N, C-alpha and C positions, 0 to 999 in steps of 0.2 A: 504494500500500500504506500502511496505517497503521503507526505506529511500533511497534505491538505484534505485527505480522506478519499482520494480517488483510488479505486481498486487497482492492484497490480494487474498489468495486462490491459489496462483501459486504453481504448483507441484514441481517447482525447489527448493523451499526453504528447502525441506527435503533431498536434494541430497548432497552428499559429496564423496570424494575419487574416487574410480574406477567408481562408478555409475555416478558421475558428469562428469568424463572424457568421459565415453561412450556417454552420452547425448550430450556433447559438440561436439563430433565427428559426431554424427547423425545430429546435427543442421547445421554444416558446409556442410554436404552432402545435406541436405534439401535446403540450399541456392543455391547450384549449380544445383540440380536436384530433385525437390519436389516429383516427382512420384516414385523415388527410395527409399523413406522412407515409413515405415509402415503408413497406412492411419490415424490410431488413433493418432500416435505420431506426424504426420504432422499437425493434427488438433490442438494439444496442442501448437506446434510451432506457428501456425497462431494466436492462442488466446493469448498466454503469452509471445511470443517473445523469445529472446535469453536467455539461462540459464547461461550466462557467469559469472555474479557475483550475487549470490543470498543469500549468508549467511549474516545474519544481523551483525555478528561479524567481517566480513571482511570490511576493509575500502573501501569507495567509490573511485574507481580508475578512474572514468570518469574525464576528464579534468576540472579543476576549471575554471569557467568563471566569469569574473567581468564586471561590467557596469561602464564605465568611466563617470565622472560627466557630460561631455558635451554630453553624449548619453541619458540623462534622457528623453528628449523630444521624441527621437526615440523610447525608451522603452514604454513610455506612448502611443504613436501612435500605436505601435505593440499590446499592450494590448487592445486598442480600436478596432483594427482590429480583434483580436481574439474574443472579445465579440460580434462584429458585425456578425461574422460567426455563432456564437452560436445563436444569436437572429434572424438573417435574412437568415440563410442558407436555410431555407425552401423555400424561394422565388426562389432559383436556383436549387432546388433538382429535381431529376429524378423521380417524383412521378406520372406523367400522362402517362398511358399506350399508349395512342394515340399520345403522344408527340405533342399535339396541342395547348399548352400554352407556351408563351415565358418565358424564364428563366432570372431572374434578378440577375446579378453578380455585379452590380455597388457598392454595399456596401462591397464587398469582394476584391476589387482591391487595393493592397498595395499603388499604386500611389495616390489614393484618400486620403491617410493618410500621404503623403509625404515620403513614404518608398520605398526603392529599395531592390532588392534581396540581395545586398551587406550589406545593413543595417540589414536585418533580419538574415543574416549569423552570424553577430557579437552579436546577442542578445541570451542569454541563453534560451533554450527551457523551463526550469523550471519556467520562469517568465510568460509564456503563457499557460502552462498546469500543472495541478497537476499530480503527479505520472507518470512522463514521462517514456514511454517505453524505453528500453535500445537501441533500434535502432534509436531513435530520438536524434540527436546530437546538433541541433541549432534551432533558431527561424524560419528559412525558412522551415525546415522540419516539425516543429510543426504546422505552418500555413497550409501547404499542408495536414498534417494529419487531422487537424480539418476540412478542406474542404471535405476530403474523408468521415469523419464521418457525417457531417451535410448536404451534398448535394447529397447523394446517393439515393437509393430507399426508404429510410425512412427519414422523415423530422420531426423536433421537434419544438414545441412552448411551452416554459415553463418560459420565462422571466417574464411573468405577475404574476407568483405565488409569494406571499408575503413571505411565510415561507422559510428562507434560507436553512434549512435542506432538504426540499423537492427539491429545485433547485439543491443543491449539490448532492443529491442522484441520481437524473435523469442524471445530467451531468457526474457523475462518471460511471454510467451504459453505457453511450454513449462512453465516452472517454477511458474506460478500454477495449474496443473491445468486451464487452459481448454481444453486439447486432449482432456480427458476429457469428452466430451459425454454428457449424461444424456438418454435418450429415454424418453418415457412408453410405456405398453403399447400405446396406440393408434398411436403413431408407429412402433413396432417392427412392428406388424401391417402397417401401410402399406408399410414397407420390404420385408417379406417378400413382399407381393403384387407389389411392383415387381420384385423379383428373379425372381419366378415368371413374370412377363410377359416379362422379358428372356430368360430361359432357355427358356421355353415357345415363344417366337417362333422361336428357332433350331431347337428340336426339331421343331416343326410343319413348318417348311420342309424339314428333313432327312428327315422321314418322308414328306411329301407330294410333294416334288419331288426325287426320288432322283437323286443325281449332279449336281444343279445347283450351280454355283459361287455361294457367298454370302460367303466370307471371314469366317467366323463370329467373333463377339465372345467366344465361350465361353472362360473362363479369365481374362477381363478384364471380366466382367459389370458390375463396379462402376464402370466408366467412365461408364456411363449415369447411375448414382446420383450420381457426381461432378458431371456436367453438370446434373442436376436441381437440385442444391444451388446451383450458380452461378446458375441461372435464378431460384431463390427469393431469393437475396441481391440479385440485380439488380433484381427487381421491388420489393423493399423500398427500394432506393435510387433507384428511378425511372429506371433506365438505359434508354436508348432502343433500343440494338442490341447484340446479341452476335453476333460473326462468327466462325464456326468453320471451320478448315481441317484436313482429315485425309485420310489415304490410304484404301484400300479396306477394310482390316481393321476389322470392326465397324461399317462405315458404314451398312449396311442397318438395323441395330438403332438407331443414332442417328437415322437418318431417320424411323424408325417411332415411337420413344418420346420423342425430344427435339424433333424437328421436327414430330411428330404427323401424319406421312403415314399415312392409315388402313390397317388390315390388308388390307382388300379391294383397295385400290389396289396395295399391294405384291404381294399374291398374284396380281393380274391381270398384273403385269409378269412374274412367273414362269410364268404359264399362257399368256402370249402372247395375251391378249385385251385389248380396249380398256379403259383405266382411267378415261377422262374422266368417266363417269357416277358414279364414286365420289369425285370431288373434292368436298371440303366446300363446302356451299352458302353458308356464311357468310363466304367470302373469307379465311378464316384461313390458308389454305395457297396459296402461289404457286410454281408450277413452270414453268420455261420449257424449251423444247426446240427444236432445229434440225431441218432437213429430213433430215439423216443420223442424228441421234440418237447415243446412246452406250450402253454397257452400264450396267445399273442401279446397279452399285456405283461408278460415276464421277459419278453425277448428284447435283445439289444441290437445294435448295428453301429457301423462307423461310416461317416460321410467325409469325403475329402473334397474341400472346396477348391475352386479354381486358383485361389491364392496359395494353396498348399496346406492350409489349416485343416487338421483332422479333428472332427468332433465325434466323440465316442459316447454312446449310451450303454452303460454296463448292463449285462444280463442280471436279473435279480428275481428271486422267488418272492412269495408273499410275506417274507419275514422283515419287511419294511426297512428298518434301519441297518440291518446287517451288511448291506452293500457298501456303506460309507467307508469302513476301513479298507475294503478291497480296492475301491477306487483310489483312495489316497496312496495305497501301495503301488498301484499301476502308475500313478502320477509320479511318485519318486523314481520309479524305474525309467519312466519316459524322460526324466530330467537328467539322468546320470549317463556319463560316458564311462563304461567299464572296460575299455579296451587296453588300458595301461596298468602297470603295477601300482601298488599302493591303494589308497582310498579312492573310490570312484569320484570323478569330477562332476559336481552337481551344478546345473544351471536352472535355478528355480523359476526363471521367467520363460523357459522353453515350453512348459506345460503347467496346467493347474487344474484343480478339481472343482466341480460345482456339485454340491451335495444338497439334494432337495428332500426335505423332511416333512412328515405329517405333524400337525399341531398336537395330536394326542400322543404320537409315538416319540416325539422329540423329548419331552420331559419324562415319559414313561419307561423308556428303554435305556438301560445303563450303558449300552455300547456307545451311545452318543457321548456321554461323559468320558468314556475310555478314549474315544477318537479325539476329542478336544484335548485330553490330558497329554497326549504325545505330540500335539501339533507344533510344539517348539522344542522337542527333544531331538538331539543331533542325529540319531539314527532314523528318525521318522518324520522330521519336519519337511514340508514341501513348499515352504515360502508362502503359506497361507492358502486356505480353501475358502471359496465363496459359498456360504450356506444360505439356503432359502427355506423358510418354513412355508409350505403351501398350506396356508391357514384357512381351513374350512369352518373353524369355530365349533367343530364337533368331531368325535371319534366314533365311527359307525353309528351307534344310537346314543352314545354317552355324552352328556353335556359337560362343559368345561369344569363345573364345580364338582363333578364326580371324577374328573380326569387328572387333576393335579392339585398341589397345595401352594402354587405360586400365582401371582397376579397374571403374568403372561406365560404362554407356553415357552417362550424364548428365554426365560430367566436362568435356566441352567447355564447358558453360555457366559453370563456375566461373571461367574466365578473364575473364568479363564481369561479375564480381561479382553473379551471380545466385544467390539462395539456392536450395538443392536440398533437397527433402523427399522421402524415400523412404517408401512406404507399402505394406503388405501388402494386395494386392487382395482377399484372402479375408476381410478385416475390414471389413465394410460401414460400421460406425459410425466407425471410424478414418478411412475414406475421406471421409466427410462432414465430419469435423472438419478434415481437411486442405483440403478445398474451401473451407471458411469461412476458414481461415487465408490461403489464396491470395488470396481476394477482398479480405480486410481489408488484406493487405500491399500489394496494388496500390492500393487506395484511400488508404492511408496514405503510401506513398512514391512512387507513380507509376512503378514499375519492373517489369521482367519478374520472374517467379518460375517455377520449374520443379518440377513434381511427377512423380516417377518412380513410376508405378503398376505395382508389380511383381507379375506374375501368371504366366501360362503360355498356351500355345495348345493347346486340347484336341484338335484334329485337325491334319492336315497343312496345308501352305500354302494349299491349297484342298481342298475336301471329297472330291476324287478321289485325293489323294495318300495314300500309306501311309508315315507317318513312321518306323515301326519299321525300315524299310529302311536309313535313314541315321542315325537318332538313337534307337537302341533303349533305351539306359539311361534317358534322359529320358522316353520315352513309356511304358515299363513303369511308371514312377512316376506318370505322369499318369493312366494307365488305372485305377490304384488310388485316385486322389485324388478325394474327393467334391467336388461343385460348391459354389460359394459359397452357392447357395440351400439345398442340403442342409445345409451347415454351420450356416447361420443358423437354419434351421427347427429343427434339433436344439437349438440354443441357446435358442430361444424355448420349445420344449417343456420343456426342462430348467428354465427359469425360470418355468414355469407361466403363460406368456403365452398360449399356444395349446396345443391338444391335437393328437395325431397326426391325428385325424379332421378337425379344422379345417384343418390343413395340406394334407391331401389334397383337401379340398373347394376350397380356393383354386386348386390346380393344375387340378382337373377343370373348374372354372368358366371358367378362362382358356382351356383347350383347347376348350371348347364355344363360347366367343365366337369363337375363331379359325376353328373349323369352320363356324360359321354364316356368317362372312364369306366363307370359301372356297366355301361352297355357292352363294352369290350369284354368285360369279365363274364357277362351273362352268356357269351357265345361259347365259352369253354365248358367242357363236361366236368361234373363234380369228381373230386378225387375218389378213386375206388379204394376200398379197404384192401391193403396189401400186408403180407407178412413183414414183420420188422426185420430188416437186414442189418446185421452188425458188421462193420467193416472187417475184412479178412485180416488186415494188419493188426487189429485189436484182438481178434480171436487167436491169432498165431502166438501171442504172448511175446516174450523177450527173445531177442536174437542171442545166439551164443557169441560172446565177445571175450577175447583175451585181455586181461587187465593187469598182467604182471608188468613190473617196471625194472629196467636194467639195474643191476646191483651198483654199478659205477655211478649212476644217476642218484640212487638213494644215498650212497655214501657221501657224495658231494653235498647233496641237499641237507643231510643230517648235520654235517659239519657247519654249514652256513646257518642253520637254525640254532646252533649252540654257540655262535660267535656274535658278540656285540661290542660296540666301541669301548675302549678302555675307560673312558670317562663316565660310562653308564654304570651306576652302582645298583646292580640287581640285589634283591634281598638274598642274603648269604645262604640261608637254609634252602631257599628255592633253587638257587644256582646249583647247589650240590645235587639236589634231586634231579634237575634237568640234565646236568652233566652225566648222570648215569645212563642217559640215552646213547652215549658213545659205546657202551659195553656190548650190546648185541652185535655191533659191527666189528667187534674184536673177538667174537666167539664166546662172549660171556653173557649170560642172562637172556631174557626174551623181550620182545617188543610188546609193551602192554597196549591196552585199548586206546588211550589218548595219544600215545606215540604213533600208533598205526593211523589214527585219524589225521594227525598233523602231516604225516608223510603222504597220505592219500590226497589231502587238500593241496599240498605243495605240487604234487604231480598233476593234479587237475588244472592248477593255474598254469603249469608249464604246457599243458595241452591246449590252453587258450580259453578255458571256461572261467568266467568270473565266479567268485564264491561269496555268498552273503550268509553268515551264521549269526543267529540271534537267539535270545532267551534270557530268562532271569538269571543273572550271574553267569552268563555263558562265557565271558572272557576267561574267568578262572575255572569255571565248571562248578556245578553244585557241590561236587564231592572233591573239590580241590585237586582235580586230575588234569585239567586241560592246559591252562596257563599259556594261551597263545598271545596274550598281551602282558608285557612285563612293565613294572613300575619302578622307576628310580627311587631307591629308598630315601634319598636325601632331597630330591626336588619334586618327586611325584610324576616326572615326565614319563610318557608312555613309549614303549618300543614294541613293534610288531615284527618279530623275526621273519614271518612269512612274506613281508614286504621286501625282503632283501635276498631272496634266493635267485640264483642265476637261471636264466631260461624261462622265467615266468613272463607271460604276456597278457595278463588279465588282472583285474582288481580283486582285492580281498578285504572284507570288513567283518568284524565281529562286534556286535553291540549288546551291551546289557540293556534289557528292555524294562519299561515300566512294569509294575506289578499287576499285570493283566494278561489274560490269555485270549479271549475271544477277538478283540480288536486287533491285537498284535498278529495272531495267526491269520486272520483275514487279510491283514496288510501284506504279510509274506506271500500268501497265495496270489494276491493281486500283483505284487512285484514280479513273481515268476510268470504270470500270464503275459505281462508286457515284455519281459525279457526271457524268452524260452531257453536261451543258451546259458543262463545263470543257474548255478547250483545253489539253490536257496534252502537253507537248513534252519528249522525252528526246533529248539530244544525246550521241552517243558522242564521246570525245576524238578518236579516229580510227575510221573506219568498221569496220576489222577487229577493233576491240575488241568489236564485237557478236558475234563468234565465241563469246565467253564466255557469251553470253545466248541461244545458239541454241535451247535448249529452250523459251524463252518465245515465240520466233517460231513454232516448229514446233507446239507443243501448245496454245498459247493464242491469240496474236495473229492468226495466220493462219486458225484453224479454230474458234474458240470459238462463232461464230455458227451455223455449219452443224451443230455437235455439240450445243450447249446453248442456242442462241437468245440468246446474249449479244452485245450490240452495243458496239463501242468505236470512238472517233474518235481514238485515240492517234496522235501524230505522232512519227516517229523521224528524226532528222538524222544521217546517216552520212557523215562526210567521206571523199571518194573522189577519186582521180585520181593518175596516175603523174607524179611530179615529179622523177624521177631520184634519189630518196632511198633506193632499195633496195626489197626485197620487202615489208618490214613497213610498215604504215600507208599503202600505196598503194591497195590495193583493199578496198572495203567488201564484196566478194563479192556484187556485184549479181546474179549468176546464181542465187544461192540463193533470193532473194526472187521472182525471176521464175519459178523452177521451182515454187514453192509457190503461184503465182498461179492462181486459177481461181474461177469463179462470182462475179466482181466482189468478191472477198473483201477486197481492199485496193487502194490506188493505189501504184504504184512510179514515181517521177519522177527524172530526171537533168537538172537545169535548167541553162540557160545564160543566164538573164536575171533580174536583180534584180526587175524588174517582175513577171515570172511568179511569182517567189517570194512577192512581196506578195499577188498575187491568189490563189495556191493556198492560202496560209494563211487568207485571208479566206473562200475557198470552203469550206475545211474547217470553219471556225467556224460558218458559216451552216447546215451540215448537222448540227451537234451536237444530240443529243436527238431527231433525226428518224430515220425508218426508213431513210433513204438513207445514214446515217453509216457510215463504215468507216475502218480505220486508213490512215495515209499514211506511206510510206517515201520519203525524199528522199536521193538521193546528193548530199550537201552539198559545196560547193567548198572548195578550199584556196587555191591561187594565184589562183583567179578571184574571190576575195572583193573585191579592189580593182581588178580588171581593167576598163579603160574600155569594152571591148566588152560587158561584163556590166551595166554601170551603166544606170540608168533616168532618163528625164526626168520632171519633175513631172507632165506631161500623161499619161505612161504609167500613173500611179497613179490619176488622176482619172476615167478612163473605162475601159470594157471589162471583161474577165474573164480568167480563166486560159486560156491558149491551149495546147492539147495539142501543137501543132506550130508552129514559127516558120520562115519562109522567110528565107534569107540576103539581106539588103539588097544591091542593086546587081547581083544575078545574075538570069538568066532573063528579061531584058527583050526578047530576041529569041527567042521560043519555038522557032522552026523550026531555030535553030542548036544548040539543046541536044541533045547526044548522050548525056550521062551525068548521072544524078541521084544525088547522094550523100546518104546519110542518116547522121546522127551525133547524138550527144547529149553533154551535159555539156562537159567540158574538151576533148574531141576536136573538138566543134563549134566552139569558140572558137579552137582551133589552126588549123582550116581557115579560119575567118573572118579570122584574122590573115594567112593566106597570100594570100587573094584580095582583101583590102580595097582595095589600091592599084592593082591591075592591070586592064587592059581585055582581057587575052588569055585570059579565062576564059569567053567567051561560049558555049563548048561545055558548060559546067557549070551545074547548078543544085544548091543545097544545101538540104536540109530538116533543120532541127534537131528531133529527136523529143524533146520535153520530157517527155511522159508515155509511159512504156513499157508500163505496164499500168494500166487496160485499153488495149490497143494501138489507136491511132487510125487504123485501116485506111481508113475511109471518107474521112477528111480527107487522108490521104496519097495515096489513089487519085485524089481530085479534083485534086490538084496534078500528079500524074504525067500525067493525061489532057490537061493543057494543053500537053504537049511531045510532039507526034506523032512526031517523028523520033528521039526518045531510044531508043538501042539497049540500054542496060543501066541497072540499078539496083544501086548498090554500097553495102553497109553498111560504114562505117568506124568502127573503135574502137581504143582504146589497149590494152585488155585482150587477153590471149592468146585465140586462136580458141575454145578450149574453155571460156572464161570470159566475163564480161561479158554483153552482150545479143544477140549474133549468133545463137546457136542458138535463142533464143526468137523473134527477129524473122523468121528465115529462112522458116518456113512461111507467115507472114502476107504477106511480100513476094512469095512465089511465087504466092499466091492473087490478089494485086492487080496483078501485073506485066503482065498482058495480052500474054504472049508475049515480053516483053523478058527479056534475060539478067539473072539475079540473081547477084551475086558478093560475095565477102568481101574486104575490104582491111584488113590489120592484122597483128598478130604471129601466129606459128605457135602451134600447140598446145604448152603448156608445163605443167610441174608447179608452177612458182613464178609468182606473178602479175606480177613486175617484175624488171628487171635490177638487179644489185647495184651497178653502176658508173654514175655520172652521165653520163659521156661515151658509154658504150654506149647508155644510154637516149636521149640526144639523137640519136645516129646512127640508131637504129631508128625514132624518132619522125619524123625528117626523111625517111627512106625511105618510111614509110607515107603521109605527106602528099604527097610528090612523086608517088608512084604514084597517089594518089587524084585529083590535079588534072591529071595528064598527059593529053594527047590520045590 
């Protein structure tokens, strides 16, 4: 701002002489008769006020105003009043389209502060506002101006933000009149046409496909206009990607008008006819689908604009808010260059996410707070998301007073210092102004911002509901309320921008366009019911891949991992522990689980795949086993040895995550969707922590390919095993992942070998980006992390591949004597190995360690079983209760391959809790199981 009150960027500052005289003359004419001045010039007068004194070299000629000493209390009261308007103006703002909520002006009444109009007239406006417009002469006018800014169709909440620069920036935007966007006649015509398409699309479907669910946008039509403006701003800034997450409300309209799915494709979906022939031939639209598919209002798509901007709408089931972390994960991945060693290079302005929430779900579902919580954490920040609450003022049939304990549905966001802007969805021009503000704020501060788009829902939850049954007061008001298109068309007619006839022609032309599209659809035959065909590449499972690494490579890498600068003061005890990793390469000791993992990751980086490893305490490892990030004992500086191995040509990061599972796992899934070549590993602190992320496994990780054609190679490490420490943190609930296993949708492994862990990670990496890729779930060990029976020799890593089964060394040497074949996995396999390792009295036994539970290795097990012709029984041994773990999953497979042999279960009985609460009871039961398993 200039010192005379002219806003920064004012066009008047460059005027002088005759030009200034002309503009002054036009301004006087504008004050008398606005319509007699050119529209564009009038818009400038509205935005920047009088051009009367603009030159910085000219003395300020406005009257000097002084504050008398006895007026200090009045001035303080006036300042408090002004601040109250800024802080609480939203309570009195005109933001409810139905005008069905009371407005609270109590905090803005001058008398409440002991002020009269006469008092305010004597107070300089400059004490109440910065950069006072030239038309504001005193405190009374300043207060009225502030009220007009803060109680109109847009309302602001930003007093809770700690950073003063952010508050001042927002305040200056509001009080410089930049939120009053001036549109030309042509721009307003375009806006009405857009609203007519948005409304017309819904009405056409309502009329043509009677009773079909579409979860209409009507009542929040300007959501599309908001997104349109974000697209325009993004193209101006050469943004590469916008990633949108939303639930089903309004989704079809967004798909059609923002993602540019053609009308005929959409109508084909409703008419149940093939839509492939309507796919744009210019490759501007990308849609994937699985063999099972999904309902149309869960589907996503990607539009590539002529500018190169990609706009992606994420696939999402009806779990409303769960898509938010997935989209933010995709966004971070889109922002990162992972092609070089070290930490990925992030460009937060290359892409951003737009998260569209429901007003009932936003405060109701905890994953929203989880997503906000990591929004400025280094491993998860994306430079700010633009959040929109598509506020219908109702949740299904539940009124707001039964839905939350806060004033606004948006209040959750304020705890994270997120500015909240409420806007009346019936004011299309205000909505555009808010969209611009949101985009600029993110660009300026790299933080989340929340827009509460306040509208209503014209019909019931779906188009077959009758909302008058449950919400009669609201819906009687809605039935009388004109649509935003009707309101805007009346405004344009009143302003002589269009005539009634022209408005009707816009509508009829749009309906003709839609009818022509539907006429093409009607010519196609309906889809015939066909057998579901699963792609052969999926049914074929994993390819056989060699995953050994040359010994010379491992030796060199290991030495580099154990070398750090002399000035780096590693913790002495830890340094000794890590230096022991030299011994296996000298023929002493074995490579334990964490050591094998580090070598696998290093080799994967050398192969060119970036690696992202995250989890609670993942840098150290929950069980103090990993230590891939070292800390200088004196300075706290970090050192990541994997950043310094030779031959690596991809990035590596490991992040300790916030104490959350659902949002973080969703984020990692999204990251991998966007970057299929990245090996993304999420480690639960304990396996049962994954309970909190069950929706991610159920709705996305296990089934996204069959529903939506989305491939993921995400790895999940779930520490698992009964150690006598009680029911919690014993079981990763293995049975759940086996229950969801089908169509080779993922791999479930319970390993007993560090070498197999090395090879399965390398196998997973080799399939990334390929049609054979799929998620990998590993029941990770706890006590086995350092167990000698689990350790590997160097030679185990230099040759071979991942083995789905392992045979117990030392057993089965006399095949005809074997009477019982035991099958076990994970910790139970090692407990059995400990029992039989020193004795020769177990020639009646053979033990198969089932390393991969799904896909179940039936053929390999059968080949082993057939080597023992006298075996009478096959027994499955597990530590989990009978109704948990892998027994019920393995049982039918074993009966198919048993060849008449008895199949039995050895383990704990069926229980409601996964483990004993007392350590001694655990030992007693575990001993019983092992004794029963090895007995003759």
